[in-house]
N, C-alpha and C positions, 0 to 999 in steps of 0.2 A: 469418584475414583481418580487416580492419577496425581492430583494435587501438585505439590511442589516439584516432584520428579518430572511430571509432564510439562510444567512451566519451564523448568531448566532445560529439558531436552528440546523443546520448541525454540527457545532462544538460541541454544547452541546451533541447531540446524540452520536457522535463519542467518546467523552470523557466518557460518561456514559458507553457505550459498552466496551471501553478500560478498565475502572476501574473494570467492572464486569468480564472481561476476565482475568485480572491480579489476581483477588482474588478468582475466582471460575472456576476451570478447566472444569466444565460441560458446561459453557457458550460457549466454542469452538464448542461443538456438536450442541447446539441450533442455533448458528449463521450459522454453516455449513448447517444444515438442512433447514433453512429458505430459501424461494424462493421469487422472484419478477418476474413480467411479463417482458419478453424480450423487450417489447415496451418501458419499462422504462430505458433500457440501454442507456448510452451516445452514441451518434452517432460517427462514425469515425472508424479508423482502430484499433480495440480492440478485441482481442480474435480470436478464430478459425473461419474459414469461416462458415457462417450460424448461427453465434451466435445471429444475429438480427432477426431470423425467429420467428414465433409465438410460444407461450408456455412459461412455467416458466424457470427461470435460478437461480442458487444458488446465494444467497446474497453476498457471497465472490467474485464471478465473477463480479457481479455488482459493488461492492465497488472497486475492483482492476481496472476495466475499468474507473470508475468515478475518481479515483486518477490519473491514467495515463492521462486522459483528462485534468485534472487541471495542468499538467506539459507541456501542448502543447507549450506555448510560451517560455519556457526555457529548453525543453527536450534535444535538441541537446547539449547544454552546460552541462546539467546534465549527459548525457551519457558519455561525454568526461571527466567530473569531473573538468571542467575549465569554465572560463567566469564569468560574473556577473549574477548568477543564479536567483536572485530575483529582479533585478532592474525593478521597476514598476509592479512587479508581486507578491507583498507581500501577498495579499489575496489568490491568487492561491497557493503560496508556503505554507501558513498556512493550507489551505484546504488539499492539497496533503500530507503535512507533517503529519497532524493528521490522515488522512486515512491510510498512510503507517505505522504509529505507531500502529494503530489497527490491520492492516494486519500482521505486524511482531509478535505481541502478539498472533494472531491466528495461525501463522505458528510455533511458538516456541513449543518445546516439553519438558514437565516436566518429572521427573523420572518415574512417574506412568501413563503417558499419552499414549493414543492409537497411536502407530506409524503409523498405516494405516490412521487414521484421519489426522495426521500431513502431511503425504504424499499427501493425497487428497487435502487438503487446499493449500499446496505448489504448486501442479500441476495447480490448478485453478488460483492462483495468477500469476504463470509463463505464463500461456496461454494469460493473458491480457497484458503482457509486450511487448514493442516494440522489433523489431529484430535488431541484429547487422549486420555488413556488410557481414557476412557469412550466414545470414538467420536464425541464432539461436536466441532463446529468451534469454533476459538478465535481470538479477535482479539488475544490477549495478545502474539502475535508482532509485531503492528504497534506496540503501545505499547513493548515492550522493544527492538525494533530502533530506534525513534525515540529512545529514551533512550540507547542505545549511540551512535547518530548524533550526538546532542547532546554526549555525552562526547567523542567523536572531534573534533568541531569545537572544543569548549572546550580540549582538549589541544593541537590544532594551531594554533588561532588565538588562544587566550585567550578570556576571557569577553567576546566582542564582542556588545554589546546588540542591534545590528541583526540579528544572526543568532540568538543564543541566546534572547532573550526571546520572539520569535514562535514559535520551536520549542517552548519550554516551554509556551506557551499552547495550541499545537496538540496537544501530548501531553495536556494537561488536557482539551481538547475531545474527544480520542479516548477518554479514560477516561470522560467523560460519555456519549459515544455508547454505550459498552459498558454503561453503567448504564441507558440509556433503552430504547427499543423494540427495539434489536438483540438483547437477551436473549431476546426472543420467538422469534427466528430461530435461536437457539443449538442447537436440536434437529436441525438439518439434518444428515443422515448422508451420508457419501461413498459 
């Protein structure tokens, strides 16, 4: 049930939240403080043990789990940064790509932003990420999915500056986030 209407509504909502987050720093706090029932979390290996128990969970955790779930059919290739990441998975790539765009905007820290809020958001996103062969959580899934998302847009729309350039900058921002304080959180075990 839901089908195309659900897909369209999900994309619309993520784009509205992304635009609000880009233009108003307070939106990060509102999104961080919002909660959803754990029962609404996507099922599967996402987040720390017990994440699917009863009670509320932060919306950032829910969105990160939802995005990771949409990478299921191309996750292995995305983690390696190789392969045909979107073949037959265009809708999932677009959904995960849009969700990761919003998550990166939430993780970004402006000059006057609360460092603690950024660290909390980054930790929640990291907890939802899959583990590498050493059992550590990895954010490379976000970067490589965004790169595949950019390639998909470039292939379908051409090199449209209004879409591609901001996405390229966002990928660079995510790579910078990975180099910054997020590496301190990289030891989180599932």
